[in-house]
N, C-alpha and C positions, 0 to 999 in steps of 0.2 A: 413546844409548838414544831421544832424541826422533827422529832420524833413523829407526831400526829402526821405531818405532811408525808414523812416515808412510809408509814404503814398504809396510810390513803392511796398513795401510789401503787404499792404492793397489791391492794385491794383491787384497784382498777387492771392490772395487769394479771391476775388470778381471776377475775372477772371476764376479762378478756379471753383468756386461754378456756375456761368454761365454755363459752359463747361460741368459740371456733370449734370446739369439740362438739357441741351440740350442732352447728350446722353442717358439720363432716358427717355426722353420724345420720343426719337428716338427708342428706343429698342422694345417697344411694336410692334411699324409698321414693325420692321424689321424683329419680331417673326411672325406677322402675314402673312407677306409675303411669309414666308418659311413653314407656315403652323402649327409651333410648337405652343403649347395652355399651356404646364405648367402642374404642379401639381393642383389637384383641389378636393373639398371637394366628398367623395364619390369614390376616386381611393384606389385600392389595390395594393400594390408593393410587390414581393417575390424576394428575393435576395439570391445570394449564395457569401458567403466570405471565405477567407482564413484567418484564425485567429491565432494570438498568444497569449497565456495566461501565463502570467508574474506574479507569486504571489510575494508577499513580504516577507514571512517567518520571523515571530516572534512569541514568546511565553511569556504568561501572566500566573503568579498563578502555575508554572508548580513543581511537587514534584520532578523534576530529573534536573539536572545541564546542561545546554546548551543550544542550539538553532534549530529549526527544518530546513531542508534544502529540499525545495520542487521543483521539477523541471519545467522549462518552457516547454511549449508544443504548436505545431503548429497542428491544424486540421481544416477539413472542418467545415462549419456553415450555417444553414438556417435563414433567418429573415422573418418575415410576418408584414408588416406595411399597417395601414387602416387610411386614412384620414377622420378625423371628420369634418373638414372645409378645405379652401385651406391652412391657416397655420399650423393647430395643428392636430398632427398625434398619434396613437398608435403603438408601434413596439414592438412584442415579437420574442425572438431570441430562437434557440434550437441548441445546441452542446452539446458535451460530449468528457472529455479528461481524459487521463489516467497517472497519475503523478507517478513517483519515489519519495519515502519520505525517508529521514534520519536524524538523528539526531547527531549534532554536539556537542562533548564534548571536550573541548581543540583540541588537536591533533588528537584525536580519533574519528572515525565517525560509528554510530551504521546503520544497515542496517533496515528500517522499513516496508520494501515492497513497493508495488504500492497499489493505490486506484484510483477509476473512480470519476469523478465529474460531476454531470448534473445541471447546474446553469440556469432553466429557467428565464429568466429575462424581465420584462414589464416594459416599459419607455413610458412616455406622451412627444411627442415632439415639438417644434415650429420651423417651416422651414421660415426662414426669408424672400426668396425671392424665392415664390414658381413659380412665371410665368417666372422666369430667368432660363436659361440654367445650369449655377452654382449656387446651391442652398444650402448654409449652414444652420444648425439645432443646436439646444441644446436639451437635454432630461433628465429627472430624473424619476427614478421609484424605483422598489423594484425587488430583486430575491429572491429566495428561492433555496438554493443549497444542492441536495441529494448525498450523499457519498454512493457507492456501490462497489461490486466486491473486498473487501478489502483482498490483499494477503500478510500475515506476512512475514518479510524478515528473513533472517538468522539470527539475532540478537533476535529475541522476538518470542513467541509462539502463540500470536494473538495482534490483535490492532483493535479498535471500535473508529467510529468518528461520531459526533452528527449533524445531519442535521440541517440547520439553516437558519432563514430569514436575509435578509441585504440589504443595499440602493444601489443605482447605480446612476451615473451621466454620461452623454454621449457627445459627440460633434463629428460632422461629417458634409460631403459635398457630395453633389450628382451633378455630371455632366450629362447631358441629351445630349445623342447622337442624339436621335428621340424623338418621343412621346410616345414610349413604353419602348426603351432601355436606360440604364443610367450605368455609373462607379459610385463607391461609396468609401469613407475612412471613417471609423468610430474608435473613440476611447472610452472605456467605461472604468471606475472606479468602482470597486465593493468595498465595506465596508463588509467583511464577514469574521467570526471567528468561529471556531467550538471545542468544548471539544473532546479532545483525549484521548482514555484510552489504556494505553500499557500493556501487560501482559507478562514479561519475565521468568514466572516461579515459580515467587514468589508472593509476594504483588503487585498488577496492581498501576502502576502510572499513572498520570493524569496531563493534560497540556491544558490552552486555547490557540489556537494557532490561531493568525491572520494571515490569509491567503492574503486579502485585493489585489486581483489581478486586474493587467492592461489588458484589451483585447484590442489587436491593430487587426484590419481587413480591408481586401481591396476585394472588390468584383465587381458583375456585377448585375443589378436588370431588373425586367421585370414590367410594370405598368400596369394595366387592366382597 
């Protein structure tokens, strides 16, 4: 009985493989029939996304007790992708966010004001099924985050953030509406820290703050 069950399971797996192979062989013909060509070397894609930037908020080597609290923010973003081959592409994102910054010390909360972040990020992507309408990808790269327009809060007299280089990982998926337009879902993880110097009127205090944000985006793209 167990032997029969074993062979039955193997038969189902074999049938599944045969059916999957049949679908894969039919898909290119179906795509050719409706004129869909998919991603190709030399293509250029520009996307508009709505993104959420969600920092981790953690401090190391701080000369002040407590932990930072950096607000989540939601903004528009542009990104540009160029396909080096059918599968390999480069992506550059351009967006800026303005965050509220606080410092939690027990039950108390210090207002550290606001700061803008500009984190241009370049990733190398691998697109697994470039000729399919549903095409997932993975990416890895670097970002260089620029902190600007610092606005000291009510609890301090000044604050300074150090620009820094970090790493990025990425996962996403495109769904092609036609050969030009697509919708996109994308998630990035940035490893980013900054040295922060806080002046409250006496001796400045410092901290190494790990922001390490998640960037989650959804949008539309146009392929040239």
